[in-house]
Each structure stands twice: as structure tokens, then as C-alpha cells.
N, C-alpha and C positions, 0 to 999 in steps of 0.2 A: 961325246959321240952324237952323231946325228940321228935323231929319232924320226921315224916315218910318220907323217901327219895322218890322222884318222878323223874323217867326218862321217858321223852316223846320224841318220834320220830316225827319230822315234815317232812313228805314225800314230801311236796311242790307239784309241778305239775309233779309227777313221778308215774309210774305204772298204767297200764291198769287194769281193774277188774280181769282178769285172772292172770296177773302178781302179783297183790296184794295178791290173795289167795295163790299163790305159795310161796311168801315171808313169809306169815304168817306160812305156813307149815315148811319152812326152819328155822325160828326163834323160833318156838314153844318150843323146849326143851332147847334152848340157853338162853331164857329170864326167865326161872323159878326162881323166888326168892320171897318168900312170905313176905320178909321184905321190899320190894320195890313196890311202885305203878308204873306199866309199862303201858304206853299209846302210842297207834299209832294214830297220827293225820294225816288223810288221805284225798285225794281229794274227793269231794262230790260224784262222780260217784262210788267210791270204798267203801263208807260207808256201804251199805247194805251187799255186799259180805264179807267184813272184819268183820262186827259184827257177821255174821254167822260163819266165819272161826275161830274166837277166842272163841266161846262158849265153856265153860268148862275149859278154861285156866285162868291164872292170869292177862290177858291183858284187859285193858279198851280201848275204842275207843274214839278218839277226832276228831273234825272237824277243818278245817283251816279258815273258814270264814262263815258269814251269814249276813242277812240284818235285820234292826231293827224293821220292821213291821212283824206282825204275819202272814198276808196273804194279797192278793190284786194284783193290776195291776203293778207288778214289774218284768217284763219279765227277765228270766235268773237268778233270785235270789232264795235263799233258806232261810227259816225262822228258828228261834230257836225252836219253837214247832215241826217243821218237823224233825229237828235233834234229839230232845229228843225222839220223837216217833220211830225214826229209830234205837235207841239204843246208841246214843252218850252220853258220860258223860262229856267230857271236850271240850272247844272251845278256839282256839288261837285268841287273840284279840290284835291289835296294833303292829303286826309284822312290822319290818322296810320295808319289801317289800310292804305291804299294805299301809304304810304311804308314801313311796317314789314313788312307781310306780303308785299306784291307788289313791293317793292324800287324804288318810284318815287323818283327823285332830283329835285333842284331844277332840273336842266337840262330834264328831261322835263316837269316841272310848269310851268316857264316857257313851254315850247312849247305846252302845253295851254291856258294862259291866253290866249296870242295866238290860237290856233286857235279857241277858244270865241268870242272877240270877232269874229273874221273871219266866223264862221258866224251871228252875231247872237244868241248866247247870253250870259247874264250869269253870270260865274263867282262861286261862293262859295269863296273861297280860304282853306284851312285852314292854321293854324300852331299850334305849341305844343311844350312841353317835356316830357321824361320826368321821373319822380320823382328820378332821379339828378342831372339838371341843375338841378332845383328845389333839391335839398338842397345842391348844390355852389355855388349862388348865381350860376351862369353862364347862367341862363335868358334874361336880357335880350339878351345877345350872340347866343345861339342863334336867338332869334325875329327879331331884327334881320337876321341873316344870311339866314334863310329868306325873309323878305319882300323883301329887297334882290335876291336871286337870282331869286325867282319873278316879280318885276315888271320885270326887266331888259328894256328896250326897249318897255315898255308906256307908252302916252301918258297925260298927265294927264286928258284927257277920258275915256279908258277907265277909269282908276282911279276917277273920280267915279261911274261906273256899277257899280263892283265892290262886292262884299260880302266883308269879311275876317272869318273866324271864328277867334277865339282859343279853342283847345281844349287845355287842359293834359292831357296823355296820362294822367297819374296820376289824373285825375278822370273819365275816360270809362268809363261802365258799371261803376264801382267803388262807387258810392254816395257816394264822396268828392266834395266840391265845393270849388272855390276859394272863400274868403270873398268877399263882395261887394267888400271893399277890395282883396283880391289881384287879383280880376278887373278892377276899375277901374284899378288900377296898370298892368297890362299893356295893357289896351285904350287907355289914354291914351298909353302909350309907343309903341304902334303908330301912333296918330294923329300924334304928334310926329314919328315917323320919316317918315310920308307927307309932312308939311310940309317936312321936311329934303330928301327925295328929289324933291319936286315943289314945292308952295307951300301957303300957309295955306288958300286957297280950296278946293283939292283935298282937303286934310286935313279941312276942315269938311264936305265933301260925302260922303266915303266912309263907308259904314255898317259898323260893327264889331259882330259878334255875340259872345256868350259861349256856348261849348258845353262841356259836361262835367257831366253829371248835373244840369242845370237841370230843375226839376220844379214842380208846382203849389204846393209849399210855399215854395220859395225864389225863384221867378221875380220877384215884385214887388220884392223887395229888390235883386236884381241889376239889374233893368231901370230902377230909380230912379237908378242911377249915370249921371253925365253923358256918359260915353264908351261906354256899352253900349247899342247901338241895337237889340238883338234877341237871339235865341237860335237855335242849331242844336241841335235836340232829338233825342236818340236814342230810348231805350226809352219815354219818356213820350209820344212822338208816335204810339205804337201803341194808345193808349187814350184814354178820355174826358178824362183829365187835360189833354190837349193843348189843349182848349178853354179851360181855366182859365189856361193859360200865355199863350195868344193874348190873353186879356182881362185879364191881370194889370195 
């Protein structure tokens, strides 16, 4: 079956609200492609202005984080229902920066995946290995364990609606990129794991992105691979290059 490509920008902690609106205006005509799902995953403070700025375009809005409770005494946190009500469609879960800097483990990430679905959000679930794991040759087992934990108790129908982002940590923001063959190897392994955990139909439906210094220069080669259905783009999502990746 043909899977629809998804190119998502992860803005991380960049762009004030006014800068975010300006970037949306700059990218508007560059990211037009009705054959691709285009998503801007933006800082919480930018969500409301960005939702307004992309109205009437092909762009969907994603968030970068949320907390697993719907409401309550959790100072500084934002809930999935708040995001949904604000116009958010996608939510990044399990990014290596959340895992490494903020200590999020697979038990919390699994709870977030379930909560996102319960709130009507579509998770972009991140996985990936460090340089040490890559050099040790144990990256496959690591990624299999991450995904198996993170999807525990998640139904096949939900997984079909899920996006998985393979992000080798050694290639995020370093200028290093996995070769197209390395990226394809892991993305195929992830699809095979989904077939093992669920069934072949679910594996064929789930969309798998590559994230890790994908840019205008290498996007076409990466996206040509059979198991790479899109990209989760960091730095290159903040400039005009993002349009070239969308249309690669």
C-alpha cells in the first residue's frame, strides 16, 4: 500500500511568537504540496499564533511536549486536551532530548502515547541510539526495546495512525547523517518489529520518518528508500530549506 509522506519540522526551543508568525509567512508558498502531510511542531507559547497563521494552508500544527494528566496541580505543564483544543494535531513523544536532558523513561513515554491517543492527538514517537550503541553494534536491540516498551498496550488500530521517527542521536544537530542505507536498514527493522508485535497490515500502514540532520541536500536520497516515509527535521525546519525537503 502507498503510505502518505509526512515531513514534520521540530522547531525545538526556537522562535518567539512574532518570529514564528513571520516564519510561517516565509514558508507558506514553499511548503505547498498536497501529496505530503506538512507539520510544524512548535514551542507551546507559539502554538496559538501558529495555528492562526497556517489557517487555510496545507500545514498542520504539532506540539513538542505535554504532561500525562488532563488537568490539576502541575505548575508549568500543558495537557493533551489543552493542545487538542488549541488546534494541535500531532505531538512529539520520546525525543532523545526529552529522554536524555529531562529524564523521561519508556514507562512515561508509553503513558504519553496512550494519553495522546485518548485526547485525539497523533503521536510522533521517537527512537534512536547513541554513538556508543552504534559503535558497539547493539543499536538494533536498543531500538527494538524502546519501541516494544513504548507501544505496550497500544492497539493495532492506534499504531496504524502513529508516526515513528528514527533519530540516531549521533546525527542530531551534528551535521552527521546516517547514510541512506543505514537509515533504511533501521526503518525496515522497525517495520518488521511492528509486524512481529501486531501484524503485516499494521506494519504496512505505520509511517516511519528519518530524523537526524536531514536537509535539502540529502532529503531526496533518504526519502527514496522504501521504508522511509518522511522526515522529522530540526535545524533545517527553521529556514527556507524546509520547502525543498517537503518537495524532495
